[in-house]
C-alpha positions in Angstrom: -17.7 -21.7 -38.5 -17.6 -20.6 -42.1 -15.2 -22.5 -44.3 -14.4 -19.6 -46.4 -12.0 -17.5 -44.3 -10.7 -15.2 -47.1 -11.0 -11.4 -46.9 -11.7 -9.5 -50.0 -10.5 -6.0 -49.5 -9.0 -3.6 -52.0 -5.8 -1.7 -51.2 -7.7 1.6 -51.0 -10.1 0.2 -48.5 -7.2 -1.2 -46.5 -5.3 2.1 -46.4 -8.6 3.9 -45.4 -9.1 1.6 -42.5 -5.5 1.7 -41.5 -5.6 5.6 -41.5 -8.7 5.6 -39.4 -7.2 3.2 -36.8 -4.0 5.0 -36.2 -4.0 8.2 -34.1 -3.7 11.5 -36.1 -1.2 13.0 -33.7 1.8 11.6 -32.0 1.4 11.1 -28.2 4.1 13.1 -26.5 6.2 11.2 -24.2 7.0 12.8 -20.8 10.6 14.0 -20.6 10.8 13.4 -16.9 10.3 10.2 -15.0 6.9 9.8 -13.3 8.5 10.1 -9.8 10.1 13.3 -10.2 7.2 15.7 -10.5 8.4 19.0 -8.7 5.0 19.9 -7.2 1.6 18.3 -6.2 -0.3 19.5 -9.4 2.0 17.4 -11.5 1.0 14.3 -9.6 4.2 12.9 -8.6 4.1 9.9 -6.3 6.2 11.6 -3.7 3.5 14.1 -3.2 0.8 11.5 -3.1 2.4 8.8 -1.0 2.0 10.4 2.3 -1.6 10.8 2.0 -2.1 7.0 1.2 0.3 6.0 4.0 -2.0 8.0 6.3 -5.2 6.8 4.7 -4.4 3.3 4.7 -2.7 3.4 8.2 0.2 1.4 7.0 2.7 2.4 9.8 0.3 1.7 12.7 -0.7 -1.7 11.2 3.0 -2.6 10.7 3.8 -1.6 14.3 0.8 -3.5 15.7 1.8 -6.6 13.7 5.4 -6.3 15.0 4.1 -5.9 18.5 2.0 -9.1 18.1 5.0 -11.0 16.9 7.2 -9.6 19.6 4.5 -10.5 22.3 4.3 -14.1 21.0 8.0 -14.6 21.1 8.2 -13.3 24.7 5.4 -15.5 25.8 6.9 -18.6 24.2 10.3 -17.6 25.7 8.6 -17.1 29.2 6.7 -20.4 29.1 10.0 -22.3 28.1 11.8 -21.1 31.2 12.2 -23.8 33.8 11.7 -21.5 36.9 10.8 -17.9 35.8 12.0 -15.3 38.2 10.7 -11.8 39.1 13.0 -10.2 36.6 11.5 -12.3 33.7 8.0 -11.7 35.0 8.7 -8.0 35.1 9.8 -8.0 31.5 6.8 -9.8 30.3 4.5 -7.4 32.2 6.4 -4.4 30.7 5.9 -5.8 27.2 2.1 -6.4 27.8 1.6 -3.1 29.4 3.4 -1.3 26.5 1.2 -3.2 24.1 -1.9 -2.1 26.0 -0.9 1.5 25.6 0.1 1.0 22.0 -3.2 -0.8 21.1 -5.1 2.1 22.9 -3.4 4.7 20.7 -4.0 2.7 17.6 -7.6 2.3 18.2 -8.3 6.0 19.1 -6.3 7.3 16.2 -7.9 8.1 12.7 -6.4 8.4 9.3 -6.2 11.8 7.4 -9.4 13.1 6.2 -11.6 11.6 8.6 -13.4 13.4 11.4 -13.9 11.9 14.9 -17.5 11.7 16.1 -18.1 12.7 19.6 
């Protein structure tokens, strides 16, 4: 590294560089917050969010995750019973059957903007 770290610059050169580095026009700040756009063309997040919820399939994934947790808890409860009866076995079979139906709906659904191939 060079030992001489002094900058030799005249005041006129400094002012010219400073003027070139700053924008000539002030950037206009928005008067409304970003979330309150009244229509989709303005790009408010309330108009864009439903598309992303559908595209990323957030709600079906959340429901499947909660079902997996529920199923795990029910199976743990059922295995901890000393002598499970027909009522408890019926509850477990209803939970598993509902999960099979829910999983079938989840797998066969598509997000927005995608076409199902035959």
